[in-house]
N, C-alpha and C positions, 0 to 999 in steps of 0.2 A: 349425516350429522349424528354425532354420538350423544349430544345432550338434547333429547326430544322434549322431555318434561322435567320440571323440578321435582326432586325426590330426595329421600333420605340419603345421606352420604354413604357411599360404598366403602370408602376408606376411613378407617379409624386409626389415628396416629398413636405412636408411643409417647408416654410421659406427659402429654399435654391434652387438655380438653378444649377444643376450639370454641371460640365465642360464636354467638349467633351471627355476628358480622362476618367472621371468617368462614363459617359454613355457607353463608349466602354466596360468597365469592367462590368457594370450593365447588359448589354445585350449580352455579349460575348457568342458565340455558342460552343466553344471548350469544351471538357470534363474536361480538366485540364488547369487552368488559374492561372497565377501569376501576381500580381501587384507590380512592382518595384518602390518604393516610395521614396520621400524625406521627411525630418522631417516636421511635421505640414501639410502634404498633405492630410489630412482627410482620412487616411487609414481606420479607424474604420467606419466612415460614409459611405465610399464607399462599405465596406462589408455589412453594413446595407441596402444600396440600392440594392445590389445583392440579399440579402435575400428577401426584399420586392418585387423585380421583380419576383422572383421565385413564391412567393405566388400569385402575380397578374396573373401569368401564370398557375394557378390551382394546384401548388404543395401543398400538405397537410403540414401545418406548423409542424405537429408532425414528419414529415419525413425530417426535416431540422436540421442539427447539426452545431452549431457555437462553435469553439474552441479558447481558449486564453491560455496564459501561466501563468497568475496570476489572483487571484480573483478580483483585481482592474480592470484589463483589461476586464475580463468577465462582470463585472457590467457596465462598460462604454459601451460596445457593446449592452447590453440590453437597456440601456438608449438611445443610439443613434437610435435604432429602434423606440422607442416611439417618439423621437424628430422629426423624419422625417415623422411621421404620421401613423405609424402602431399601431392599438389599443392594449392596454395593454393585453386584453384577448387573442389576437392573438399572441403577443410576449410570453405570458405564455406557449403557446403550443410548441414553438421552444425549442429544447434542446440547452441550452447555458451553456457550461461547460469549466472548465480548463482541460487540458490534464490529469492532475493528477486525477481529478474527473471522467473523462471517464475511466481511468485505474482502479480506485477503483470500479466503477460500473461493469466493465467487469470481474475483478477478483472475485467479489462477485458471479457472475453467474457461472464462471468456477469452483470455489471452493465450491459453495453451502453454503455460509455463509457471514455475514457482514465483511467487511474489516475494521479493527480498527487500529489506529495509536498510537504509543507510542511517545509522544512529550516532556515529562518531562525530563529535562537535567539529573536529578539524576538517573533515570532508564536507560537512554542511557549510562551514565557513567559506571554503573555497568556492562553492556554488553561489553563495551570497555575494562574495567579492566580484565574481564574474558578472553577476547581474548588475551590481553597482557600476562596474566599468562600462557595461552596455548603456546604462542610463546616462552616464557622463558623456559618452560619445554622441548620443542622440539629442540630449536635452539641455546640457550646460550652455548657457547663453540664451536659451529660449524661456526658461523659468528661473526667476531670481531667488525663489524660496527653497531651492533644493539644498539638502543637507546630507551630503554623500560621505559619511564617515565609515571607517572600516574597523573600528575597535571591537573587541569582544563584546563590550556592553552594547554597542550599536547593533551588532549582528544579532545578539540575543533579543534586543527590543524589536528588531525587524521580524524575527521568526515568531515572536509573540503576536505581532500585528498580522502576520500572514495566517497564523492559526485562527485568529478571530475572523478574518475574511473568509477562510474556507469553511469554518463551522457554520457561518451564516449564509454560505453559498453566494457570496457577493462578488466573486471573481468572474462569473460567467458574463461574456460580452453582451449577451442579449438581456441581461438584468437591467441595464441602464439605457438601452436604446442608442442614443447618439454617442459616437466615439469621442468624447471630450474628457481628457484625463482630469482636468481641474474639477469639472462637475461630478465625474464618477468618483473621485476621491472624497469629495464633500458628501455625496450620497452614501458612500460606504463608511464614512466616519473615521477616516484615517488621513494622515498628512499626505500631501502630493508625492513626497519622496517615497514613502512606503508603497503607495499605489503603483508608481512607475517601476520601482524595483520588483514588486510582486509580479507585475505583468512580464517583465523581462525574465525573472526567475522561473515562472511557470511556463513561459514559452520554451525555455531551454529544457526544463524538466520533462515537458510533454512533447518535446521534439516537434514543435509546430502543430500541436493538436493531434498528432498521430498516435503516439504510444509513450508511456512513461519510461524515461531513461533511468531515473532513480526515484525512490520514494523514501520518506521518513515517517515518523509517527503521525498518525491521523490521515496521511495521504491516501491509504487504501479506502477509508471511509469516504473521503471527499471524491476520489476518483470514481468509486462505484456510484455514489449519488449523482455525480455529473453524468455518468453514462446512462443511468436510469432516466435522468431528466431529458437527455437528448434522444435516447432510443429506448422507449418503454419496453420494447421486446426483450431487452437484456434481462428482464425479470424472469424469463424462462430458465435462467441458470439456477434458480432456487430449487432445492429438493421439494417434493410434494408433502410438506409437513401437514399434519392434521391439527396440531396444537402448537401455538407459539405464546410464550410468556416473556415479559420484559420487566426487569427490576429498575428502580431508581429513575422513573420517568422525569423527575425534576432536573435531571442532568441532560435531558434531550435537547439537541440543537437541530437546525434546519437540515443539515446533511444526514444525520441519523434518522430524522423523521421521514425523509424521502425514502430511505432504505426500508424502514419498517412498514410504511404505507404500501410500498410496492410489493413487499413480501406478503402482506395480508391479502392484497388483491390478487396476486398471481397464484397463490396456493389455495385460497379459500379457507385457510386455517382458522380455527377458533383462537381468538387473541385475548389475552389478559395482561394488562399492564398496571403497575402500582407506582405511586409516587406521592410526594408531599410538596404541594406548591409553595409552602412556607420555607422549604429548604432550597429554593432557587437563589443561589448566591454567585453562580458563575455566569451572570448575564453578559459579561464582556466576552465570553466564549460562546455566546449564542444561546445559552440555556434560558428558558422562559417559562413562566407559569401558563403561557398561552397554549402550550401543547396539552396540558391537563385541563385547562379551562374550556378551550373551544376548538383547537385545531383537530383533535381526534373526532370531536363531535361533528365538525363540518365535513370531514372526510367520510365518516360513518354515522349517518343520522340515526340509525337504529341502536346506537351504542347505549349501554346501561352503566351508570356509575354507582358504585357501592362505597359506603363509608367504612373506614377502619379507624375508629376513634380511641380504642383502648390501648394504652401503652403498657408494655411489660418490662420497661427499663427502670422506671423509678416509681415511687409511691405517690399517694394522693396529694401530699403537701406541695411537692414540686409540680406535679401535673396540673393542679388547679391554679398555681401561680403562673405557669406558662399559658394556661387557657385565658387568664386575664390579660396577659401581654399580647397574645395573638388573636384574641376574640374568637376562639374556636370552642368546640364542645368536647374536648378531650377528657377521658376518664382513665383511671389507673386500675390495673388488675394485679398490682403488686402489694402483698400484705407486709409492707415495710415502710417505716417513717424515714423518707429521704431527708436528711438534715439540710437546712439552708442557713449558713452562717454568714454574718455580715461583719466585716472588719473595716477600719477607717485609717487613713494615713495623712500625714503632713509632709509633702514633698516626695521626690523620687526615691531617695534612700530609705525612707520610712515605708513606702509601698513595698519595696523589695524585702525589707525586714519582715513585713507582715506575711509575704509569700513564704519565706523561710519558716516562720513560726507555724503557719498552717501545715506545711509539710512535716515538720517535726511532730506536731500534734497527731497527725495521721500515723506516723511511725510509732509514736508512744501508745496509740490505741491498738497496736499490734496488727496493722494492715501492711501489705506489701507496698514498697515504694513504687514499684513498676506499674501499679494500678492507679497512680496519681499523675495528673496532667495539669500543667499551667498553660492556659490558653489566652492569647492576647489578640487584640484587634490588628495590630501591625508590628512588624519586626523591630522597629526602632525602640519599642518598649522593652526589649529583652536586655538592653545593655546593663542597666542597673540590676536587673534580676539575675543575669548570668554571673555578674560579679559577686552578688550576695550568695548565690549558690556555691560558687568556688570558695568564697570566704568561710562558708559553713561546712565545707568539705562534703557537699551533697552532689553526687554525680548526676548528670543530666544528658539526655539525648535530644537532638533536633532532627527528627526523621526527614522532614521536607525543607523547612526553613534552615538557612545557613546560620550558624552561630555568628555573633556580631564580629568576631575577629577575622572571619573569612569574607566579609562583605566588602564590596569595592571601595566604598567611601572610607571605611576604617583601614583597609589595606593601604590606601593613599596616605592616611595619617601615620600609619606604621612606617611607611616608606620615608616620610618626613623625619621621623625619629631616627631611622637608620642612617639617613644622610647627616643629620645633626651630630650624631655620635660616631659616624664612620664605622658602624658595627653591624653591617648587613649579615655577617656570618652568624650572628646570634639567632637568626631564623633558620632552624635546622631543616625544615622541609623544602625540598627543591620545588615542589608544586606551589607552595605558598610564596616562595621567593619570586617565582614566575608571575604569580598573580599580583604581587606587590609592584613589580616593574610595570606590568600592564596598567595598573591603577594610576601609578605616577604619570605615565605617558598620557592616559586618557584625561585625567584631571588637569594636567599642564597644557593640554591641547596639542601634543606632538605625536599622537598615535599614528598619524598618517605619514610620518617621515619615512623616506625610502630606506628599505633594509631593516626597519625597526623590528620586524617579526623575528629575524635571526638574532638581532642584538638582544632581544628580550630573553631568549634562552641562553645566550652566552653569559649575560649578567647573572642569571640564576645559577649557572655552573661556576662562575667566578665572582662571588659576591663582593670581593674586595674592590672590584672595578666600578661599583655603583656610583660612588661619589664623583669619580673622575669623569664618567660618562655624562652625567647630568650637568657637571660643572663646565665641561668643555664643548658639549654637543647639544646644547639646548635648542632644539628646533633648527639646528644647522648654524646657529650664531654663537659666537663666543659669549660667555656669561657676562663679561664686563661690558659688552656693548649692547646687551639685550634689554629692552624696556618692558618685557612682558611681566605680568604679575608673578609668574612662577620664578622668573629670574630674580625678582626682588626677594621672594621667599628664600631662594637658594643663597643669596648674599647674606640674608639675615641668619639663616641656619648655620652657615659656615663660621659665623662670628659669635654665636651664642655659647656661653659656657655650659659644660656638661651637668653642672649642679643647679642650673636655672630651674625654677618651678615648672614642672611639666604642663600644668594647666595653663599657666601664663603663656608659655611658648606656643602651645596648640591654639590658644585663643587668638594670638597674634597672627599665626599662619592663616587661620580661617578668615580673619579680617582683611589681611593683605590679598588673599586669593579671592575674597568675596565668594565663599563656597556655596552660598545659597544661589547666586547667579550661575555658578559653574554647574550646580546640580540641575538647574533648568535647561542648560545647554546639553548636558550629557544625557539626561533622562527626559525625553520629550513628554512623557505622560506626567501631567501636573501632580497627580496624587503620589506617584513614585518619587518625583523630585522633592515633594514635601516630606515624605518618609525619610529620604536620604538626609535632608537638612536636619531633621530632628534626631536622626541617628548620630550625625556628626556632633550635635550639641550634647547628646547624652555621653559620648566618649570624652568630650572636653570636660564636662562636669565630673566624670569619673576621675580624670587626671587631677582636676583641681581639688576634689574632696580627698584624694589620696595624700595630699601634702608632700608628695615625693618630687625630687629633682628628676631631670630628664633620664639620667643613667639608671636610677633606681626604678623609675616607672617602666622603662624599657625592659628591664629584667623581669619585673612583675608581670607584664602582659605576655611575655614569651613563656614564662612558667605557667601562666593561666591557660594559654593555648594548649600546652602539653596535657594539663589536667582535663580540659574540656574535650579533647579529641581522643582520650584514652577509651578503648572499647571495653565495655563491661556487660556481663551477661545478666546481672541482677543488681539490686540496690541502687537504682537510678530512677529519676522522674523524667517525664516527657515534657518538652518545652516546644510550643509551636503556636502558629496563628490559627484562629478559628477556621479560616477558609480551607485549611489543609487537613482537617480532621473529620470532615463530614463522612458519615458512615461508620465511624469508630465510637467506642464507648469506654468509659473508665469508672473505677470505683469512686474516685474523688476528682472533681474538676475545680481548679482554682482560677478565677478570672480577675486579674488586677486591672488597674487604670480605668475604672468605670467612672469616668467623669465626662462632662460636656466638653466637646472639642476633641476628645480622644475616641470615645465609643458612646454615642454615634460620632462619626467623622462628618462634620458639616459640609465637606466638599463632595460627599458621595450621596447617591440617591437614598432618600429616607427609607424606602421599602427594602432595599438591599441591606441597609444597616440593621434594620429590625430583624430581618431574616438571619443575618449573621449572628446577632446576639441570641436568637432562638436556637440556632444550631449549637452555639457554645454551651448554653445552660442545659440543653437537652442531651448532652453527651454523658451525663453522670448517672450512676446507679444509686450510690449510697450517701454521698455528701457533696454539696455545692458550697464553695466559699466565694463570696462576692466582696471585692475590696475596692472601696470608693473613698473619695476625699472626706476629711473630717467635717468640712463645711457643707451642710445639706444642700445649699443652693448650687454647689458645683457638681453634685452627683448626677450620674447618668439618669436621663428621664426614664429609662427602662426599669430601673429599680422601683420607682413609684408606680409604674404601670403594672408591675407584677402583683402589687397589693399583698405582699407576703404575710403580713400580720393579719390582715382582714380575712384571708381565706383559711387561716389555720383552724378555727373551730369547725368549719364545714369539712375540712380535710381530716380532722380527728374522727369525726362521725363516719366519713367514708372508709377510713382505715379500719374502724371497728367492724363495719359491715363486711369488708373483704375478709377479715380474720374469721368472722363467724361462718361465712359460707365456704371458705377454702377447704374445710375438712369433709364436705359432703361429696366430693368428687370420687365416686366409686369406680371400680374396674369394670369396663364395658366388655372387654374380650380377654380371654385367657388363651394364650397360644400354646400349642402342643409341640412336642419334639418328634412327632410322627414322621416316618420316612416314606419314600415313594411307595414302597411295597406294602405299607400299612394303610394306604389310602382307602381301600374298600371297607376295611374294618372300622376305621374311625368315622367314615361317612354313615355306615349303618348304625353306629352308636349315637349319631346326631350331631357330629362335628360339621363345621362349615369351612370352606377353603377361601383364603385371602389371596387373590391372584397377584397383588402387588408385592406382598412380603413372601409369597410362595410358601405359606404355612397354614396349617389347619388350626382352628380355634373353636372354643365353646363360649357361649354368651354367659353373662352374669346370671346367676339363678339356676343354671343347669347343674345337675348332680355330677360332681367331679369324680366319684368313685370309679365308674367304668373307664375313666381316662387316666387312672393313677400312674400307669407306667410311662405315659407320655408327658407327664407334668414335671417341670423343673423342681 
């Protein structure tokens, strides 16, 4: 064991002065250590300090493993090591991996061959279709509730459900005992269709439990966890690490926990993990505060938990408001007044205007647009905001979330307009035309028609054929004789004049189709169906507020798509939902639609909603703009819970204290440019050697004259 007793830190970092909390973690002596952190509390930097301290205490860098959950977090950890002064050649020796990469490496050794991933949607779709066919052969007629659709939306929804099952390790047959599919699906929390298709899919993927025929994202993690669960001896594949660290433990799920637990036990390595239990927002993917709260403590009773309460992202005013919201003891180490601005709106269009005004003010204050992000609870809220940004000529990017014109429900309505105007050619992108045909088929209920997959691509290549296809081949019936809702819509569209008000036409289509009911059929998840319904209403409202006829509105949205999809290297803002920006930070965060019924969403777990809001407000460094209804009773409960005005005087005092003490941080070490051949001379003069940076140094207070030629 390399940490025998607690002692002064061997490693002194560049540019920062670690807090007492960080030093406790850096020099902790216990074999298993957790850091329970707040947002912005330098979790990754603290792990870097832990690694650097290990190296300073003679641990071979090659016997250190650093784990993260995403490639972005992995790369940040590598950069933090260099930032604090660890030479890049030393950093290169440390194993810095995602858990998925560790799983792939381990499986390659266990299986004796390279682990390859199938990531192409087309190939994954073929595997899902095959599993659906298997279930149809075995169970149609036995269970009346099966919903075996093959649309792209249905395939995507199934893959999401499969990921949740694997993350929670709920597919193992011994998890449920009795082989009862109905009971098993209920216990696993998925529809019976998804459970049966998952069993068929996995049976084919694992070739009857023998060996993986193919893998996609997360399968390596699941397969390794499954192997460790069934044969603990598989842990012998792990290298003999002496130190293991893991970042972002709030993203941990059952599969990754099984791997990390087996890794610690098999290697006997010292383990340090950090996380923020209030950032658990991916609970549907198996993430849980339980891992930070008690799962590690159950597995390793001698574990010691250390707090990381000081944030370095924003100043005391926001930190103290967040502390009121989350009932924690966070403090700030930033000598800056992070502004909290509150704006109010009357209606959707006014909310979008307030967003634009906040962005323009940020630009007028001489800040970079790229450091500004608009963060929403759900994607349906972006419709009015995207239109306002386009109208104000403000470029934006949607890194994870699709822009509203590329979403299935809006693609369907765009297809409706194309049919009404017989102008599918106006959509210039082949990929978008394909997606529009797919959406028309899914929402009309004809996606399962024989040969439709080929027809979809043919129509995208020959857009002038769109109207004729849906007119003459609606689900295999002639339009005139069909009594379906979409046939009724087709008859209406083919008769409507091109100058009819776009809002009225789309509203009529939604009513005739009963799109709210269609959304519940297409999107099994109730929350997703609700978001889709609200997204449709937002688009219809946009059409109505435009005052344009069908033809003019059609031209407008196609031009808007060109604007929205144009690639820009600068002068753009980010637009996304809160769940997709965890781990990121911005100079200015704008959060619109802060009203009851929107944020928090009453259909979702209250704890998850509060955590989501916490993640959103804690992404900012300099300015936070909160936009809520003009009527106080409609405003989000979180605004009142933050007590922004009440904490301001205390935050002012804390800010003055930080400003007064920030200037006393003196230099603790002065590093020399001494070369290898100078080592004996500088040692005799009183210099000391830093084994992590591989440099000689003198301490504060030493006479610098003898070392003049080695000073920068």
